[in-house]
C-alpha positions, 0 to 999 in steps of 0.5 A, spaced: 520 510 526 527 507 525 529 501 530 536 499 531 539 493 528 539 487 531 544 482 532 542 477 527 541 482 522 545 483 516 550 490 516 550 489 508 547 487 502 550 488 496 552 495 495 547 497 501 549 498 508 543 497 513 542 503 518 536 500 522 530 497 521 524 500 519 519 495 519 517 487 519 511 484 516 508 477 513 513 477 508 519 480 510 523 485 514 524 493 511 531 496 513 533 503 512 540 503 507 544 507 504 548 506 498 555 508 496 554 515 494 550 516 501 543 516 498 538 513 503 534 507 500 528 502 504 531 495 503 525 489 503 528 483 505 524 476 503 523 471 509 527 465 507 521 460 507 518 464 502 524 465 498 525 457 497 518 456 495 519 456 487 512 458 485 513 464 489 520 466 487 518 466 480 512 470 481 516 475 485 521 476 480 515 477 475 512 482 479 518 486 481 520 487 474 513 489 472 514 494 479 520 497 476 515 500 470 510 504 475 511 512 474 515 514 481 512 520 482 506 517 486 510 511 489 516 509 492 520 507 486 523 500 485 531 502 484 534 495 485 533 487 486 536 481 488 532 476 483 536 470 485 541 467 491 539 469 498 536 473 501 532 475 496 531 483 496 528 489 493 530 496 494 526 502 493 527 510 494 526 511 501 520 516 503 521 520 509 515 521 512 509 518 517 504 513 514 497 515 513 495 511 519 500 514 524 498 521 522 491 520 523 492 516 529 496 522 532 492 528 529 486 525 527 481 525 521 483 529 515 477 534 512 475 538 506 480 540 501 486 535 505 482 529 504 479 530 497 487 532 495 489 525 498 483 521 495 486 524 488 493 522 490 491 515 491 487 514 485 493 517 481 498 512 484 493 506 483 492 508 476 500 507 475 500 501 478 495 498 474 498 501 468 504 497 469 499 491 470 499 490 477 494 489 482 496 492 489 492 488 493 494 490 499 492 498 500 492 500 507 493 506 511 500 504 513 502 503 506 501 510 504 506 514 506 506 522 507 512 525 504 514 532 503 512 532 496 505 528 497 502 522 499 506 515 496 503 509 496 508 503 497 508 495 497 505 495 490 506 488 486 509 484 492 504 481 496 502 479 489 507 474 489 504 471 495 499 468 491 503 463 486 498 457 488 492 462 485 488 462 492 487 467 497 491 464 502 497 461 503 499 457 509 492 458 512 492 466 512 490 471 508 494 475 503 492 482 505 489 486 511 482 484 512 479 490 514 481 493 507 480 487 503 475 486 497 469 480 498 472 477 492 479 476 495 476 472 501 472 468 496 478 466 492 475 470 486 479 473 480 483 478 482 482 485 478 483 492 479 476 493 482 479 490 489 484 495 489 478 501 488 475 497 494 481 498 498 481 505 496 474 506 499 476 503 506 482 508 506 479 514 504 473 512 510 479 511 515 482 517 513 476 522 514 473 518 520 478 515 524 475 508 523 475 502 518 468 502 515 467 495 517 469 495 524 474 491 528 473 485 532 476 478 530 477 475 523 470 472 522 467 478 525 471 482 519 470 477 514 462 477 515 462 484 515 465 485 509 462 480 505 455 482 508 455 488 512 454 495 510 459 500 511 459 505 517 461 512 513 457 517 519 461 523 519 465 522 512 465 529 508 459 529 504 463 531 498 466 524 498 461 520 501 457 518 495 464 516 491 466 512 497 460 508 498 460 506 490 467 503 491 465 499 497 460 496 493 460 488 494 459 486 487 466 489 483 462 491 477 458 496 481 465 500 483 467 505 479 474 504 475 480 508 478 479 513 471 471 514 474 474 516 481 479 521 478 474 523 473 469 524 479 475 527 483 477 532 478 473 532 473 478 529 467 479 522 466 486 522 465 490 523 472 493 530 473 500 531 471 501 534 478 497 531 484 494 537 488 499 537 495 496 535 502 498 539 508 501 535 513 506 537 519 513 536 516 516 529 518 521 527 523 528 526 521 531 519 521 533 517 528 540 515 528 
């Protein structure tokens, strides 16, 4: 939901007039903006401390360049970016609709065909993201937006820029959301698309049960369960349970590839040209 701009927030960045706040995370603030033609966009402004980090800056530039190559039908397309100067920002398509997190919180878990369609859509988005040479690293329910035309995966690639030091942390904090992070990301191992498959399984488990598969609690408790415990998949649709369980294997080599997910879900190895629709309530219009 859009919140009003604060006193110190910019009112304009380049050709974009800022209308309100959409959210804030560890990397920056996301604003609802509008270009000169009246088209609404999302503008993510990078925190100044990150923008001053040269290693981050270089990775940010390369990741934004790669993100522009991702097919836009299953993501929020990158439209523009400021890669030098201050502040750094990325402009993406504005996706009107609630997050998966909000939809499950308000409406309860998904069932049957709606859950299967969501599974196909997210796997298709990952196929497009990986095809551009990007590992998402922070796939979670709040990064899946339920647009009127289907689910869209957002914030891909940009989180990877935080890993400029080639380690799993920056200033002692995890890059990503621990409850959805693959064990290898917590151990500093090589980052591969298999990490996103693990997150896909976590997201589907949440969508189908309303619970994160490795539970909540403190950060050490979550890390312990993710790295050594078994996922709680009770109540998950039997049609998806085995595939989700395989995607949550501790060993990345034992997880299916994204193409394997798509084949298991649709009977074909390539993503469908038109991913199946998911039935959700229409989104509320943006607040002025």
